[in-house]
N, CA, C and O atoms as a MOPAC input file, in Angstrom:
PM7 MOZYME 1SCF
protein

 N      0.82400 1    -1.19200 1     0.00000 1
 C      0.00000 1     0.00000 1     0.00000 1
 C      0.86600 1     1.25200 1     0.00000 1
 O      0.73400 1     2.10400 1     0.87900 1
 N      1.72400 1     1.36000 1    -0.95700 1
 C      2.58600 1     2.53900 1    -1.05500 1
 C      2.11700 1     3.46000 1    -2.17600 1
 O      2.92100 1     4.18800 1    -2.75700 1
 N      0.81400 1     3.43100 1    -2.48400 1
 C      0.32800 1     4.16600 1    -3.65400 1
 C      0.57800 1     5.67400 1    -3.56100 1
 O      0.82900 1     6.30600 1    -4.58700 1
 N      0.51700 1     6.26500 1    -2.37600 1
 C      0.79600 1     7.70500 1    -2.25500 1
 C      2.21700 1     8.00300 1    -2.72600 1
 O      2.43800 1     8.88500 1    -3.55600 1
 N      3.16000 1     7.26400 1    -2.19100 1
 C      4.56600 1     7.49100 1    -2.52300 1
 C      4.87500 1     7.07900 1    -3.96500 1
 O      5.62600 1     7.76200 1    -4.66100 1
 N      4.29600 1     5.96500 1    -4.41000 1
 C      4.49200 1     5.52500 1    -5.79100 1
 C      3.93300 1     6.55500 1    -6.77100 1
 O      4.55800 1     6.84700 1    -7.79100 1
 N      2.76000 1     7.10100 1    -6.46600 1
 C      2.15700 1     8.12100 1    -7.32500 1
 C      3.02500 1     9.35100 1    -7.44700 1
 O      3.17200 1     9.91000 1    -8.53400 1
 N      3.59800 1     9.77400 1    -6.34500 1
 C      4.49600 1    10.92700 1    -6.38600 1
 C      5.74300 1    10.59300 1    -7.20500 1
 O      6.15000 1    11.37200 1    -8.06800 1
 N      6.34700 1     9.44000 1    -6.93400 1
 C      7.56100 1     9.05500 1    -7.67200 1
 C      7.30100 1     9.02500 1    -9.17500 1
 O      8.12200 1     9.51200 1    -9.95200 1
 N      6.17900 1     8.46700 1    -9.59000 1
 C      5.86500 1     8.36100 1   -11.02400 1
 C      5.65900 1     9.72300 1   -11.66300 1
 O      5.89800 1     9.88500 1   -12.86000 1
 N      5.22400 1    10.69900 1   -10.89000 1
 C      4.93200 1    12.02100 1   -11.44300 1
 C      6.17600 1    12.89500 1   -11.61100 1
 O      6.13500 1    13.89100 1   -12.33400 1
 N      7.26800 1    12.53800 1   -10.96100 1
 C      8.46000 1    13.38500 1   -10.97300 1
 C      9.24400 1    13.22900 1   -12.27100 1
 O      9.51100 1    12.11600 1   -12.72600 1
 N      9.60100 1    14.35700 1   -12.85000 1
 C     10.46000 1    14.34700 1   -14.03000 1
 C     11.91100 1    14.18000 1   -13.58100 1
 O     12.21900 1    14.23600 1   -12.39100 1
 N     12.77200 1    13.97900 1   -14.53700 1
 C     14.20300 1    13.88400 1   -14.22600 1
 C     14.67100 1    15.16700 1   -13.55300 1
 O     15.44500 1    15.12600 1   -12.59600 1
 N     14.20700 1    16.29100 1   -14.04700 1
 C     14.56100 1    17.59100 1   -13.46700 1
 C     14.05700 1    17.70800 1   -12.02500 1
 O     14.76500 1    18.21600 1   -11.15600 1
 N     12.83300 1    17.23600 1   -11.77600 1
 C     12.27800 1    17.25200 1   -10.41400 1
 C     13.14400 1    16.41800 1    -9.48100 1
 O     13.46900 1    16.84900 1    -8.37500 1
 N     13.51700 1    15.22000 1    -9.93200 1
 C     14.34400 1    14.34400 1    -9.09400 1
 C     15.69300 1    14.99700 1    -8.80000 1
 O     16.21300 1    14.87300 1    -7.69100 1
 N     16.25400 1    15.68400 1    -9.77500 1
 C     17.52300 1    16.38100 1    -9.54600 1
 C     17.35400 1    17.50300 1    -8.53000 1
 O     18.18900 1    17.67000 1    -7.64200 1
 N     16.26600 1    18.28100 1    -8.65800 1
 C     16.01000 1    19.35900 1    -7.69300 1
 C     15.87300 1    18.83600 1    -6.26900 1
 O     16.29700 1    19.48800 1    -5.31400 1
 N     15.28300 1    17.66700 1    -6.13700 1
 C     15.09900 1    17.07100 1    -4.81500 1
 C     16.33300 1    16.32600 1    -4.32700 1
 O     16.39900 1    15.92100 1    -3.16600 1
 N     17.30900 1    16.14500 1    -5.20900 1
 C     18.51900 1    15.42000 1    -4.83100 1
 C     18.30500 1    13.92600 1    -4.74000 1
 O     18.95000 1    13.24700 1    -3.94100 1
 N     17.39400 1    13.40700 1    -5.56100 1
 C     17.11100 1    11.96800 1    -5.55700 1
 C     18.06500 1    11.26500 1    -6.51100 1
 O     17.90200 1    11.33900 1    -7.72900 1
 N     19.04100 1    10.59700 1    -5.96500 1
 C     19.98500 1     9.83900 1    -6.79700 1
 C     19.42700 1     8.46700 1    -7.11900 1
 O     19.62500 1     7.94900 1    -8.21800 1
 N     18.73200 1     7.88300 1    -6.16200 1
 C     18.07600 1     6.59700 1    -6.39000 1
 C     16.57300 1     6.82300 1    -6.32200 1
 O     16.07900 1     7.59400 1    -5.49900 1
 N     15.87100 1     6.14800 1    -7.18700 1
 C     14.42600 1     6.36500 1    -7.27900 1
 C     13.67200 1     5.30500 1    -6.49400 1
 O     13.21900 1     4.30600 1    -7.05200 1
 N     13.54400 1     5.53400 1    -5.19000 1
 C     12.67500 1     4.67100 1    -4.39800 1
 C     11.96000 1     5.52300 1    -3.35900 1
 O     12.38300 1     6.63600 1    -3.04300 1
 N     10.87700 1     4.98200 1    -2.83900 1
 C     10.03200 1     5.78500 1    -1.95000 1
 C     10.72500 1     6.17200 1    -0.65900 1
 O     10.44200 1     7.23300 1    -0.10400 1
 N     11.61800 1     5.34200 1    -0.17300 1
 C     12.29700 1     5.64500 1     1.09200 1
 C     13.27000 1     6.80700 1     0.93000 1
 O     13.39700 1     7.65300 1     1.81500 1
 N     13.94900 1     6.83700 1    -0.20200 1
 C     14.83700 1     7.96800 1    -0.47800 1
 C     14.01600 1     9.24100 1    -0.65100 1
 O     14.41400 1    10.30800 1    -0.18300 1
 N     12.87500 1     9.13000 1    -1.32100 1
 C     11.99500 1    10.29200 1    -1.48100 1
 C     11.57100 1    10.83500 1    -0.12100 1
 O     11.65700 1    12.04000 1     0.11900 1
 N     11.12300 1     9.97600 1     0.75100 1
 C     10.69300 1    10.41200 1     2.08700 1
 C     11.85300 1    11.07200 1     2.83500 1
 O     11.68000 1    12.13300 1     3.43500 1
 N     13.02000 1    10.45300 1     2.80300 1
 C     14.20500 1    11.01700 1     3.47300 1
 C     14.54500 1    12.39700 1     2.92500 1
 O     14.84300 1    13.31400 1     3.68900 1
 N     14.50100 1    12.54600 1     1.59800 1
 C     14.84000 1    13.84300 1     0.99100 1
 C     13.81200 1    14.90000 1     1.38300 1
 O     14.17700 1    16.03000 1     1.70700 1
 N     12.53400 1    14.54100 1     1.35500 1
 C     11.51800 1    15.51700 1     1.73900 1
 C     11.68300 1    15.92200 1     3.19900 1
 O     11.49700 1    17.09000 1     3.54400 1
 N     12.02600 1    14.97700 1     4.04900 1
 C     12.25100 1    15.32500 1     5.45600 1
 C     13.49800 1    16.18500 1     5.61000 1
 O     13.52100 1    17.09500 1     6.43900 1
 N     14.52100 1    15.91500 1     4.83400 1
 C     15.74700 1    16.71200 1     4.89700 1
 C     15.49900 1    18.14400 1     4.39600 1
 O     16.06900 1    19.09700 1     4.92600 1
 N     14.65300 1    18.28600 1     3.38100 1
 C     14.36800 1    19.59600 1     2.77800 1
 C     13.15900 1    20.28400 1     3.41600 1
 O     12.74300 1    21.34900 1     2.95900 1
 N     12.60300 1    19.69600 1     4.44800 1
 C     11.40900 1    20.19700 1     5.11100 1
 C     11.56900 1    21.66100 1     5.53000 1
 O     12.58700 1    22.04500 1     6.10500 1
 N     10.55600 1    22.46300 1     5.23600 1
 C     10.58900 1    23.89200 1     5.58000 1
 C      9.16900 1    24.44200 1     5.55000 1
 O      8.23100 1    23.74600 1     5.16100 1
 N      9.02100 1    25.69200 1     5.96300 1
 C      7.72100 1    26.34800 1     5.88100 1
 C      7.40900 1    26.62400 1     4.41000 1
 O      8.24700 1    27.13600 1     3.66800 1
 N      6.21600 1    26.28100 1     4.01600 1
 C      5.81100 1    26.44000 1     2.62000 1
 C      5.04500 1    27.74300 1     2.43600 1
 O      3.86000 1    27.74800 1     2.10100 1
 N      5.73800 1    28.82700 1     2.65900 1
 C      5.10500 1    30.14500 1     2.73000 1
 C      4.54200 1    30.65200 1     1.41300 1
 O      3.65500 1    31.50500 1     1.44000 1
 N      4.99800 1    30.18400 1     0.28000 1
 C      4.51800 1    30.69000 1    -1.00700 1
 C      3.39800 1    29.85100 1    -1.60100 1
 O      3.03800 1    30.04400 1    -2.76200 1
 N      2.84700 1    28.93800 1    -0.84300 1
 C      1.83400 1    28.03000 1    -1.37200 1
 C      0.45200 1    28.39700 1    -0.83700 1
 O      0.26700 1    28.60300 1     0.36300 1
 N     -0.49900 1    28.47400 1    -1.74100 1
 C     -1.89900 1    28.64600 1    -1.38000 1
 C     -2.64100 1    27.37100 1    -1.73800 1
 O     -2.26300 1    26.65300 1    -2.66300 1
 N     -3.68800 1    27.10400 1    -1.00000 1
 C     -4.56500 1    25.98100 1    -1.31800 1
 C     -5.96900 1    26.54900 1    -1.47600 1
 O     -6.51100 1    27.16200 1    -0.55700 1
 N     -6.54000 1    26.34100 1    -2.63600 1
 C     -7.84900 1    26.91200 1    -2.96700 1
 C     -7.82100 1    28.44000 1    -2.79000 1
 O     -8.78200 1    29.04400 1    -2.31400 1
 N     -6.69700 1    29.04100 1    -3.18600 1
 C     -6.47700 1    30.48700 1    -3.10500 1
 C     -6.44500 1    31.02900 1    -1.67600 1
 O     -6.66600 1    32.21900 1    -1.45200 1
 N     -6.17100 1    30.15700 1    -0.72300 1
 C     -6.08100 1    30.57900 1     0.68000 1
 C     -4.69100 1    30.24100 1     1.19200 1
 O     -4.20700 1    29.12300 1     1.01900 1
 N     -4.06200 1    31.21200 1     1.81800 1
 C     -2.74100 1    31.01200 1     2.41500 1
 C     -2.91000 1    30.39600 1     3.80100 1
 O     -3.82200 1    30.75600 1     4.54500 1
 N     -2.02800 1    29.47400 1     4.13500 1
 C     -2.08400 1    28.83800 1     5.44900 1
 C     -1.61800 1    29.79700 1     6.54100 1
 O     -0.79200 1    30.68000 1     6.31000 1
 N     -2.16700 1    29.59900 1     7.72700 1
 C     -1.73200 1    30.38800 1     8.88300 1
 C     -0.35100 1    29.90500 1     9.31700 1
 O      0.09100 1    28.83200 1     8.90800 1
 N      0.31600 1    30.68500 1    10.13000 1
 C      1.61600 1    30.28900 1    10.67500 1
 C      1.50700 1    28.98300 1    11.45100 1
 O      2.38800 1    28.12800 1    11.36300 1
 N      0.43800 1    28.83200 1    12.20300 1
 C      0.24500 1    27.60100 1    12.97100 1
 C      0.10700 1    26.39600 1    12.03700 1
 O      0.68500 1    25.34100 1    12.29700 1
 N     -0.65400 1    26.55000 1    10.95600 1
 C     -0.80000 1    25.45500 1    10.00000 1
 C      0.53800 1    25.11700 1     9.33300 1
 O      0.86000 1    23.94700 1     9.13100 1
 N      1.29900 1    26.13700 1     9.00000 1
 C      2.62100 1    25.91500 1     8.40200 1
 C      3.52200 1    25.14100 1     9.35900 1
 O      4.22400 1    24.21500 1     8.95300 1
 N      3.49400 1    25.53200 1    10.63900 1
 C      4.29500 1    24.82800 1    11.65000 1
 C      3.82900 1    23.38200 1    11.81500 1
 O      4.64800 1    22.46900 1    11.92600 1
 N      2.51800 1    23.18000 1    11.83000 1
 C      1.98500 1    21.82600 1    11.97400 1
 C      2.35400 1    20.95100 1    10.76900 1
 O      2.64300 1    19.76600 1    10.92800 1
 N      2.34300 1    21.53500 1     9.57100 1
 C      2.76300 1    20.78700 1     8.37900 1
 C      4.21900 1    20.36400 1     8.49500 1
 O      4.56900 1    19.22400 1     8.19100 1
 N      5.06100 1    21.28300 1     8.93600 1
 C      6.48000 1    20.94900 1     9.11000 1
 C      6.64800 1    19.82200 1    10.12100 1
 O      7.44200 1    18.90600 1     9.90700 1
 N      5.91200 1    19.88700 1    11.20800 1
 C      5.99700 1    18.84900 1    12.23500 1
 C      5.53000 1    17.50100 1    11.68200 1
 O      6.14100 1    16.46900 1    11.96000 1
 N      4.46500 1    17.50800 1    10.91200 1
 C      3.95500 1    16.27700 1    10.31700 1
 C      5.02000 1    15.60300 1     9.44600 1
 O      5.25000 1    14.39900 1     9.55000 1
 N      5.65200 1    16.38100 1     8.60600 1
 C      6.70500 1    15.84300 1     7.72600 1
 C      7.88300 1    15.37500 1     8.57100 1
 O      8.44500 1    14.31000 1     8.31400 1
 N      8.25800 1    16.15100 1     9.56500 1
 C      9.42600 1    15.82200 1    10.39100 1
 C      9.26200 1    14.49500 1    11.12300 1
 O     10.20200 1    13.70100 1    11.17500 1
 N      8.09300 1    14.24400 1    11.68400 1
 C      7.93000 1    13.05400 1    12.52700 1
 C      7.42600 1    11.82600 1    11.76300 1
 O      7.28300 1    10.75200 1    12.34700 1
 N      7.15700 1    11.97700 1    10.47100 1
 C      6.67200 1    10.82600 1     9.70100 1
 C      7.73000 1     9.72000 1     9.71200 1
 O      8.90900 1     9.97600 1     9.46900 1
 N      7.30500 1     8.50700 1     9.99200 1
 C      8.22200 1     7.36500 1    10.04300 1
 C      8.17200 1     6.63700 1     8.71000 1
 O      7.16000 1     6.03500 1     8.35000 1
 N      9.28500 1     6.70100 1     7.98300 1
 C      9.31000 1     6.08000 1     6.65600 1
 C      9.08500 1     4.57800 1     6.72700 1
 O      8.68300 1     3.96500 1     5.73800 1
 N      9.33700 1     3.98400 1     7.87400 1
 C      9.13800 1     2.54000 1     8.02500 1
 C      7.66200 1     2.16700 1     7.95500 1
 O      7.33000 1     0.99100 1     7.80500 1
 N      6.77300 1     3.15200 1     8.06100 1
 C      5.33800 1     2.87400 1     7.98000 1
 C      4.79900 1     3.01900 1     6.55600 1
 O      3.60800 1     2.80300 1     6.33000 1
 N      5.63700 1     3.37300 1     5.60700 1
 C      5.18600 1     3.65300 1     4.24000 1
 C      4.44800 1     2.48000 1     3.60900 1
 O      3.49400 1     2.69100 1     2.86100 1
 N      4.86100 1     1.26600 1     3.88700 1
 C      4.20200 1     0.08000 1     3.30100 1
 C      2.83100 1    -0.18600 1     3.91300 1
 O      2.05300 1    -0.96900 1     3.36900 1
 N      2.53100 1     0.44700 1     5.02400 1
 C      1.22300 1     0.27500 1     5.67000 1
 C      0.18600 1     1.24100 1     5.11300 1
 O     -0.97300 1     1.21500 1     5.52600 1
 N      0.59500 1     2.08400 1     4.18400 1
 C     -0.30200 1     3.07100 1     3.60500 1
 C     -0.09500 1     4.44000 1     4.22400 1
 O      0.44800 1     4.56800 1     5.32100 1
 N     -0.53100 1     5.44700 1     3.51300 1
 C     -0.43100 1     6.82100 1     3.98800 1
 C     -1.79000 1     7.46300 1     3.78100 1
 O     -2.31900 1     7.45600 1     2.67000 1
 N     -2.34800 1     8.01000 1     4.82500 1
 C     -3.65300 1     8.64900 1     4.76300 1
 C     -3.45400 1    10.12100 1     4.40700 1
 O     -3.22500 1    10.95900 1     5.27800 1
 N     -3.54700 1    10.41600 1     3.11700 1
 C     -3.35700 1    11.80500 1     2.70000 1
 C     -4.63900 1    12.59300 1     2.95800 1
 O     -5.70700 1    12.02100 1     3.17900 1
 N     -4.50900 1    13.89000 1     2.92500 1
 C     -5.64600 1    14.76500 1     3.18800 1
 C     -5.77200 1    15.77500 1     2.05000 1
 O     -4.85400 1    15.90700 1     1.24100 1
 N     -6.89100 1    16.48600 1     1.97600 1
 C     -7.05000 1    17.49300 1     0.92600 1
 C     -5.98100 1    18.58400 1     1.01200 1
 O     -5.57600 1    19.13000 1    -0.01400 1
 N     -5.52800 1    18.90100 1     2.20400 1
 C     -4.45000 1    19.86700 1     2.39800 1
 C     -3.27700 1    19.11300 1     3.01100 1
 O     -2.96200 1    19.27600 1     4.19000 1
 N     -2.64400 1    18.29300 1     2.19600 1
 C     -1.62700 1    17.39100 1     2.70600 1
 C     -0.26500 1    18.07100 1     2.85800 1
 O      0.20000 1    18.73300 1     1.93000 1
 N      0.37700 1    17.91600 1     4.01600 1
 C      1.67900 1    18.54400 1     4.25300 1
 C      2.75200 1    18.14600 1     3.24100 1
 O      3.56500 1    18.98400 1     2.85100 1
 N      2.77000 1    16.88800 1     2.81200 1
 C      3.77600 1    16.47800 1     1.83300 1
 C      3.51300 1    17.10100 1     0.46900 1
 O      4.46100 1    17.42100 1    -0.24900 1
 N      2.25200 1    17.28000 1     0.09500 1
 C      1.95800 1    17.92100 1    -1.18900 1
 C      2.28900 1    19.40700 1    -1.15000 1
 O      2.77200 1    19.95900 1    -2.13800 1
 N      2.03300 1    20.06200 1    -0.01600 1
 C      2.45700 1    21.45600 1     0.12800 1
 C      3.97300 1    21.55900 1    -0.06800 1
 O      4.45800 1    22.41300 1    -0.80900 1
 N      4.69900 1    20.68800 1     0.59700 1
 C      6.15600 1    20.72300 1     0.53000 1
 C      6.64500 1    20.43200 1    -0.88700 1
 O      7.55400 1    21.10200 1    -1.37800 1
 N      6.05900 1    19.45500 1    -1.53400 1
 C      6.45500 1    19.10400 1    -2.89200 1
 C      6.22600 1    20.27500 1    -3.84500 1
 O      7.09100 1    20.58500 1    -4.66400 1
 N      5.08500 1    20.91600 1    -3.74500 1
 C      4.79200 1    22.07700 1    -4.58900 1
 C      5.78600 1    23.20000 1    -4.31800 1
 O      6.26600 1    23.85400 1    -5.24400 1
 N      6.08600 1    23.41500 1    -3.05700 1
 C      7.02700 1    24.47000 1    -2.67000 1
 C      8.42400 1    24.20000 1    -3.22300 1
 O      9.03700 1    25.08100 1    -3.82600 1
 N      8.92000 1    22.99600 1    -3.02100 1
 C     10.29000 1    22.66900 1    -3.42500 1
 C     10.47400 1    22.65300 1    -4.93800 1
 O     11.52000 1    23.05800 1    -5.44500 1
 N      9.46400 1    22.18900 1    -5.65300 1
 C      9.57900 1    22.07200 1    -7.10700 1
 C      9.08600 1    23.30800 1    -7.84400 1
 O      9.23900 1    23.41500 1    -9.06000 1
 N      8.49200 1    24.24200 1    -7.10100 1
 C      7.90300 1    25.44000 1    -7.70600 1
 C      6.92300 1    25.06100 1    -8.81200 1
 O      6.94400 1    25.60500 1    -9.91600 1
 N      6.06600 1    24.10600 1    -8.46700 1
 C      5.05200 1    23.64100 1    -9.40800 1
 C      3.70000 1    23.60100 1    -8.70900 1
 O      3.61100 1    23.20400 1    -7.54700 1
 N      2.64900 1    24.01100 1    -9.41100 1
 C      1.31400 1    23.86800 1    -8.83000 1
 C      0.91900 1    22.39700 1    -8.79900 1
 O      1.50900 1    21.56900 1    -9.49300 1
 N     -0.07600 1    22.08600 1    -7.99500 1
 C     -0.60700 1    20.72800 1    -7.91900 1
 C     -2.11300 1    20.78700 1    -8.10400 1
 O     -2.80600 1    21.57400 1    -7.46000 1
 N     -2.60300 1    19.93400 1    -9.00100 1
 C     -4.04000 1    19.73000 1    -9.17400 1
 C     -4.34700 1    18.37300 1    -8.58100 1
 O     -3.83600 1    17.35000 1    -9.03600 1
 N     -5.18500 1    18.37400 1    -7.56400 1
 C     -5.43200 1    17.17000 1    -6.77600 1
 C     -6.93100 1    16.90200 1    -6.73000 1
 O     -7.68500 1    17.66800 1    -6.13000 1
 N     -7.36200 1    15.81400 1    -7.36500 1
 C     -8.76100 1    15.41200 1    -7.28100 1
 C     -8.89000 1    14.50400 1    -6.07000 1
 O     -8.51100 1    13.33300 1    -6.10500 1
 N     -9.42600 1    15.06100 1    -5.01100 1
 C     -9.55600 1    14.34400 1    -3.73800 1
 C    -11.00100 1    13.88400 1    -3.58200 1
 O    -11.88300 1    14.67900 1    -3.25500 1
 N    -11.23100 1    12.61300 1    -3.81600 1
 C    -12.56900 1    12.02800 1    -3.68100 1
 C    -13.62400 1    12.81700 1    -4.46300 1
 O    -14.73300 1    13.04600 1    -3.98000 1
 N    -13.25400 1    13.22800 1    -5.68300 1
 C    -14.17600 1    13.96200 1    -6.54400 1
 C    -14.15800 1    15.46800 1    -6.37900 1
 O    -14.85000 1    16.17300 1    -7.11300 1
 N    -13.39000 1    15.97400 1    -5.44100 1
 C    -13.27300 1    17.42300 1    -5.22000 1
 C    -11.93600 1    17.90200 1    -5.76100 1
 O    -10.89100 1    17.33300 1    -5.44600 1
 N    -11.97200 1    18.95000 1    -6.57300 1
 C    -10.73800 1    19.48500 1    -7.14600 1
 C    -10.08700 1    20.45600 1    -6.17400 1
 O    -10.66400 1    21.47400 1    -5.79300 1
 N     -8.86000 1    20.10400 1    -5.78400 1
 C     -8.08200 1    20.91300 1    -4.84900 1
 C     -6.88100 1    21.45800 1    -5.62800 1
 O     -6.19000 1    20.71000 1    -6.31900 1
 N     -6.64200 1    22.75600 1    -5.51200 1
 C     -5.53800 1    23.37500 1    -6.23000 1
 C     -4.52900 1    23.97100 1    -5.26000 1
 O     -4.85900 1    24.82700 1    -4.44000 1
 N     -3.30500 1    23.50400 1    -5.37100 1
 C     -2.18100 1    24.07700 1    -4.64500 1
 C     -1.47200 1    24.98900 1    -5.64800 1
 O     -1.07200 1    24.54200 1    -6.72300 1
 N     -1.32000 1    26.24800 1    -5.30200 1
 C     -0.65300 1    27.17400 1    -6.21300 1
 C      0.59000 1    27.74100 1    -5.55000 1
 O      0.61700 1    28.00100 1    -4.34700 1
 N      1.60500 1    27.92400 1    -6.35800 1
 C      2.89000 1    28.45600 1    -5.89400 1
 C      3.05500 1    29.85300 1    -6.47600 1
 O      2.91400 1    30.04200 1    -7.68400 1
 N      3.34800 1    30.81900 1    -5.63800 1
 C      3.48500 1    32.20600 1    -6.08800 1
 C      4.58300 1    32.36600 1    -7.13500 1
 O      4.50900 1    33.26900 1    -7.96800 1
 N      5.59000 1    31.51500 1    -7.10800 1
 C      6.71400 1    31.60800 1    -8.04100 1
 C      6.77000 1    30.40800 1    -8.99500 1
 O      7.84900 1    30.01300 1    -9.43700 1
 N      5.61400 1    29.83600 1    -9.30500 1
 C      5.56900 1    28.62200 1   -10.12400 1
 C      6.24300 1    28.81500 1   -11.47700 1
 O      6.05000 1    29.82300 1   -12.15600 1
 N      7.02700 1    27.83000 1   -11.84000 1
 C      7.71800 1    27.86200 1   -13.13600 1
 C      7.43400 1    26.62000 1   -13.96600 1
 O      7.79100 1    26.58500 1   -15.14400 1
 N      6.81100 1    25.61100 1   -13.40000 1
 C      6.60200 1    24.35700 1   -14.11500 1
 C      5.13600 1    24.01300 1   -14.29800 1
 O      4.24300 1    24.66100 1   -13.75200 1
 N      4.92200 1    22.96900 1   -15.08500 1
 C      3.57200 1    22.46900 1   -15.30200 1
 C      3.04600 1    21.82600 1   -14.02300 1
 O      3.82900 1    21.33100 1   -13.21200 1
 N      1.73100 1    21.83000 1   -13.83700 1
 C      1.15800 1    21.25800 1   -12.61500 1
 C      1.40100 1    19.75300 1   -12.50400 1
 O      1.37500 1    19.02300 1   -13.49600 1
 N      1.63500 1    19.32100 1   -11.29200 1
 C      1.60300 1    17.89400 1   -10.97700 1
 C      0.13200 1    17.55600 1   -10.79400 1
 O     -0.62300 1    18.36000 1   -10.24700 1
 N     -0.28700 1    16.37600 1   -11.24500 1
 C     -1.69100 1    16.00900 1   -11.13700 1
 C     -1.83000 1    14.68300 1   -10.40600 1
 O     -1.18500 1    13.69100 1   -10.74400 1
 N     -2.68800 1    14.69600 1    -9.39800 1
 C     -2.93500 1    13.50600 1    -8.60200 1
 C     -4.43100 1    13.34400 1    -8.39300 1
 O     -5.20300 1    14.29200 1    -8.53100 1
 N     -4.81900 1    12.13100 1    -8.05900 1
 C     -6.19800 1    11.88800 1    -7.66800 1
 C     -6.20900 1    10.78600 1    -6.61900 1
 O     -5.31400 1     9.94300 1    -6.56700 1
 N     -7.23100 1    10.81400 1    -5.79400 1
 C     -7.38000 1     9.74400 1    -4.81200 1
 C     -8.84600 1     9.54100 1    -4.50100 1
 O     -9.68100 1    10.42800 1    -4.67500 1
 N     -9.12300 1     8.33900 1    -4.03700 1
 C    -10.44100 1     8.03300 1    -3.51700 1
 C    -10.23000 1     7.53100 1    -2.09800 1
 O     -9.17600 1     7.79300 1    -1.52000 1
 N    -11.14200 1     6.85300 1    -1.53900 1
 C    -10.99700 1     6.43400 1    -0.14600 1
 C     -9.92500 1     5.37800 1     0.08100 1
 O     -9.56400 1     5.10600 1     1.22600 1
 N     -9.41000 1     4.77800 1    -0.98800 1
 C     -8.44100 1     3.72300 1    -0.77600 1
 C     -7.24100 1     3.74000 1    -1.69600 1
 O     -6.35500 1     2.89600 1    -1.56500 1
 N     -7.19000 1     4.68800 1    -2.63400 1
 C     -6.07500 1     4.66300 1    -3.58600 1
 C     -5.66700 1     6.07200 1    -3.99700 1
 O     -6.50800 1     6.96600 1    -4.09100 1
 N     -4.38900 1     6.26300 1    -4.23800 1
 C     -3.80400 1     7.52800 1    -4.68300 1
 C     -3.03200 1     7.25900 1    -5.96000 1
 O     -2.29600 1     6.27600 1    -6.04700 1
 N     -3.19300 1     8.11600 1    -6.94300 1
 C     -2.40300 1     7.97500 1    -8.17600 1
 C     -2.12800 1     9.33600 1    -8.78300 1
 O     -1.47800 1     9.42700 1    -9.82400 1

């Protein structure tokens, strides 16, 4: 049940992987790199709304304490997912996320790339 991480890995271009410093393409390296690059995602809006400082801090904490050893047990993503905020921030790319039939848009104030596109239902992410 690594569909969240697999979906992200499949969406990354060679340039994205280089920006993230991914030398090997596996989900554990991806998680480690995101935790290493973890920061406040101040330039990201979700549904045209900027997160509060408290939400930004909570997102950072979520990424920081995530245990990569649990990745095979599945990851319960949310409409405003901390890892997606971080990914959009680091790659300077917007994200279009169809979450259980609802379109969620993460926008980056300094976006330079094409949007990453994901979708999920109650049991699968792609």
